[in-house]
C-alpha positions as CSV (number, residue, x, y, z in Angstrom):
1,R,0.0,0.0,0.0
2,K,1.6,3.2,-1.1
3,S,1.7,5.9,1.5
4,V,-0.5,9.1,1.1
5,K,2.7,11.0,0.5
6,E,4.0,8.6,-2.2
7,K,0.7,8.6,-4.1
8,A,0.6,12.4,-4.0
9,R,4.2,12.6,-5.2
10,L,3.5,10.4,-8.2
11,R,0.4,12.3,-9.2
12,L,2.1,15.7,-8.9
13,R,5.1,14.6,-11.0
14,E,2.8,13.9,-13.9
15,F,1.7,17.6,-13.7
16,D,5.1,19.1,-13.4
17,V,5.5,21.9,-15.9
18,G,9.2,22.6,-15.2
19,D,10.3,25.8,-16.8
20,K,7.8,25.5,-19.7
21,F,6.2,28.9,-19.0
22,S,9.3,30.6,-17.6
23,R,10.2,32.5,-20.8
24,L,6.9,34.4,-21.0
25,P,7.7,38.1,-20.9
26,L,5.9,38.9,-17.7
27,P,7.4,39.9,-14.3
28,K,7.9,36.8,-12.2
29,A,6.6,35.7,-8.8
30,S,6.4,32.4,-7.0
31,V,4.4,30.8,-4.2
32,L,5.2,27.7,-2.1
33,L,2.3,25.3,-1.6
34,P,3.5,23.5,1.5
35,L,2.0,20.1,2.0
36,M,2.2,18.0,5.1
37,V,0.7,14.7,6.3
38,R,-1.3,14.9,9.6
39,E,-3.2,11.9,11.0
40,G,-2.8,10.1,7.6
41,K,-4.3,13.0,5.6
42,L,-2.8,15.7,3.5
43,H,-2.9,19.3,4.8
44,L,-1.8,22.6,3.4
45,L,-0.1,25.5,5.2
46,L,-1.4,29.0,4.5
47,T,-0.6,32.4,5.8
48,V,-2.5,35.6,6.5
49,R,-0.9,38.8,5.2
50,S,0.0,41.5,7.7
51,M,-2.4,44.4,8.0
52,Q,0.6,46.8,7.5
53,L,1.1,45.6,3.9
54,R,0.0,48.0,1.1
55,R,-1.2,45.2,-1.1
56,S,-4.0,42.8,0.0
57,P,-3.6,43.3,3.8
58,G,-5.2,40.6,5.9
59,E,-5.8,38.3,3.0
60,V,-5.0,34.6,3.1
61,C,-2.2,33.5,0.7
62,F,0.7,31.1,0.3
63,P,4.2,32.0,1.3
64,G,5.7,33.7,-1.7
65,G,6.5,36.9,-3.6
66,K,8.4,38.5,-6.5
67,S,11.4,37.0,-8.1
68,E,14.7,38.7,-7.2
69,A,18.0,38.8,-9.2
70,I,19.6,36.3,-6.8
71,D,17.0,33.6,-7.5
72,K,18.1,30.9,-10.0
73,D,14.5,30.0,-10.8
74,E,10.9,30.0,-9.5
75,I,11.7,27.3,-7.0
76,D,14.5,29.5,-5.5
77,T,12.0,32.4,-5.2
78,A,9.4,30.3,-3.4
79,L,11.9,28.8,-1.0
80,R,13.5,32.2,-0.2
81,E,10.2,33.9,0.4
82,A,9.0,31.0,2.6
83,K,12.1,31.4,4.7
84,E,11.7,35.2,5.0
85,E,7.9,35.0,5.8
86,V,7.5,31.9,8.1
87,G,11.1,30.8,8.9
88,L,10.9,27.6,6.8
89,Q,14.4,26.5,6.0
90,P,14.8,25.6,2.3
91,E,16.5,22.3,3.1
92,K,13.4,21.3,5.1
93,V,11.3,21.3,2.0
94,E,11.1,18.4,-0.4
95,V,10.3,20.2,-3.6
96,I,8.1,18.0,-5.9
97,C,7.0,20.1,-8.9
98,R,5.9,23.4,-10.4
99,L,2.3,23.5,-11.5
100,V,0.7,25.6,-14.3
101,P,1.1,29.3,-13.3
102,G,-1.5,32.0,-12.8
103,I,-1.5,35.7,-13.4
104,D,-2.2,38.1,-10.5
105,K,-3.8,41.5,-10.3
106,M,-0.4,43.2,-11.0
107,N,0.1,41.0,-14.1
108,H,2.9,38.9,-12.5
109,L,3.4,35.4,-13.8
110,V,2.9,33.5,-10.5
111,T,4.3,30.0,-10.4
112,P,3.0,27.6,-7.7
113,V,5.8,25.4,-6.4
114,V,4.6,22.3,-4.5
115,G,6.7,20.8,-1.7
116,F,6.4,18.5,1.4
117,I,7.3,19.8,4.8
118,E,7.3,17.9,8.2
119,D,4.1,18.1,10.2
120,T,6.3,19.1,13.2
121,F,7.3,22.4,11.4
122,Q,6.7,25.4,13.8
123,A,6.2,28.6,11.8
124,I,7.9,31.8,13.0
125,P,5.9,34.4,11.2
126,N,7.7,37.6,10.2
127,P,5.3,40.2,11.6
128,D,6.1,42.7,8.9
129,E,4.7,40.3,6.3
130,V,2.6,37.7,8.0
131,S,0.0,38.0,10.9
132,D,-1.0,34.4,11.1
133,V,-0.2,30.9,9.9
134,F,-2.7,28.0,9.8
135,I,-3.0,24.5,8.5
136,M,-6.1,23.0,6.8
137,P,-7.1,19.7,5.1
138,L,-6.4,19.7,1.4
139,E,-9.6,17.8,0.8
140,Y,-11.6,20.9,1.9
141,F,-10.7,22.3,-1.6
142,I,-12.8,19.7,-3.3
143,K,-15.4,19.0,-0.6
144,P,-15.9,22.4,1.2
145,L,-18.4,23.0,4.0
146,N,-18.7,26.7,3.1
147,Y,-18.2,27.7,-0.6
148,K,-19.4,30.4,-3.0
149,T,-18.3,32.1,-6.2
150,L,-17.5,35.8,-6.2
151,P,-17.7,38.1,-9.3
152,Y,-14.3,39.4,-10.1
153,K,-13.3,42.2,-12.5
154,T,-10.0,41.6,-14.2
155,S,-7.7,44.6,-14.9
156,S,-9.1,44.6,-18.5
157,G,-12.6,45.1,-17.1
158,H,-13.5,41.5,-18.0
159,L,-16.0,40.0,-15.5
160,S,-15.2,36.5,-14.3
161,W,-15.9,34.4,-11.2
162,V,-13.5,33.2,-8.6
163,H,-13.7,30.5,-5.9
164,C,-14.3,31.6,-2.4
165,F,-14.0,29.3,0.6
166,R,-14.6,30.0,4.3
167,Y,-12.8,27.7,6.7
168,D,-13.4,27.5,10.4
169,D,-10.2,26.7,12.2
170,H,-11.1,25.2,15.5
171,E,-7.5,25.2,16.7
172,H,-7.3,29.0,16.3
173,K,-11.0,29.6,16.9
174,M,-10.9,31.7,13.8
175,S,-12.6,31.7,10.4
176,F,-10.5,32.3,7.3
177,R,-11.6,33.3,3.8
178,I,-9.6,31.8,1.0
179,W,-10.3,33.2,-2.5
180,G,-8.8,34.4,-5.8
181,L,-5.5,33.1,-7.0
182,T,-4.8,31.3,-3.7
183,A,-8.1,29.4,-3.9
184,H,-7.4,28.7,-7.6
185,F,-4.0,27.1,-6.8
186,A,-5.4,25.1,-3.9
187,V,-8.3,23.8,-5.9
188,F,-6.0,22.7,-8.7
189,L,-3.6,21.0,-6.3
190,A,-6.5,19.1,-4.8
191,L,-7.9,18.1,-8.2
192,V,-4.4,16.8,-9.2
193,I,-3.8,14.8,-6.1
194,F,-7.2,13.3,-5.4
195,G,-8.4,12.9,-9.0
196,K,-12.0,13.3,-7.9
197,R,-14.8,15.6,-9.0
198,P,-15.3,18.5,-6.6
199,T,-18.7,19.4,-5.2
200,F,-18.8,22.7,-7.1
201,E,-18.2,23.7,-10.7
202,V,-14.7,24.2,-12.1
203,D,-13.6,25.4,-15.5
204,Y,-11.4,22.4,-16.3
205,D,-12.1,19.3,-18.4
206,L,-11.6,16.9,-15.5
207,D,-10.9,14.0,-17.9
208,N,-8.0,16.0,-19.5
209,L,-6.8,18.0,-16.6
210,I,-3.2,18.6,-17.8
211,S,-4.1,19.9,-21.3
212,S,-7.2,21.7,-20.0
213,S,-5.3,23.6,-17.3
214,E,-2.5,24.6,-19.7
215,N,-5.1,25.8,-22.3
216,N,-7.0,27.8,-19.7
217,F,-3.7,29.5,-18.8
218,M,-2.6,30.2,-22.3
219,N,-6.1,31.7,-23.1
220,L,-5.7,34.0,-20.0
221,Y,-2.2,35.0,-21.1
222,A,-3.4,35.6,-24.7
223,S,-6.1,37.9,-23.5
224,L,-3.6,39.9,-21.4
225,Y,-1.3,40.1,-24.4
226,E,-4.0,41.4,-26.7
227,R,-4.9,44.0,-24.1
228,K,-1.4,45.2,-23.9
229,K,-1.2,45.6,-27.7
230,S,-4.5,47.5,-27.8
231,N,-3.2,49.8,-25.0
232,L,-0.1,50.7,-27.0
C-alpha cells in the first residue's frame, strides 16, 4: 500500500510543468504550496498577510513573492520567500514540482511550487509580512463546507468568477476566507492529487486536466497580451 505522500508525489510529478512557461515576458513571482501529512491526511499550510502591507492586507495566501536577481528560478524564489515569511528553511522542503502558473492582479506570472514539509514544522511568522499561519485539510478544496463564487473584474474590465472558501479553524478559533488566485491554486492542487470531481463547478475538463489547465492559462495569457497591444 503506497503511502499518502507517495501517491501524491506520483500524481504531482505527472503535472510538473518545469520551466515550460518561464520564458513568457511577464514579471515573475512564485508561491510555495507547503503540503504535510497529519493523521494520515494531506494538509496545506497557508498564511495571512500582515495588516501593514500595502497590497491585499489581511488576505490569506501562500508564502511567496516577487522574483529577485539572486534567484536561480521559480523554486528558488518560493523557498527564499517562505524562509523570509515563516522561517521555513529551504533544506526542510522536499520540492516535488511546479504547476501551471497563474497571473495576479499586478500581471505577474505566479508559479506555484509544491513541496512537502514535516508536520512538526513550527512557523515563525515575520510580523512585517505575516500576521497568522494556519493548516487546513487539502480535501476541503474539493469538498468544502462553506463555498461560493465571487464576481471578479480583471484589470481589463472583463468580468469573471473566482472560488471563495470559508474555513473555520477550531484550533485557532478563527474563520479564514480563501479566495482568488490562492483558492485557484489550492483547488487545482486538490484536483491533481485526489483525481476526484469537486462538489462545485470548475472550468477544467476533468478528464483531461493537464491539457485543459494549460489551455486555460494560455487563453488567459493571450487575452492579457491582446490587451497590452490594444493599449499601445
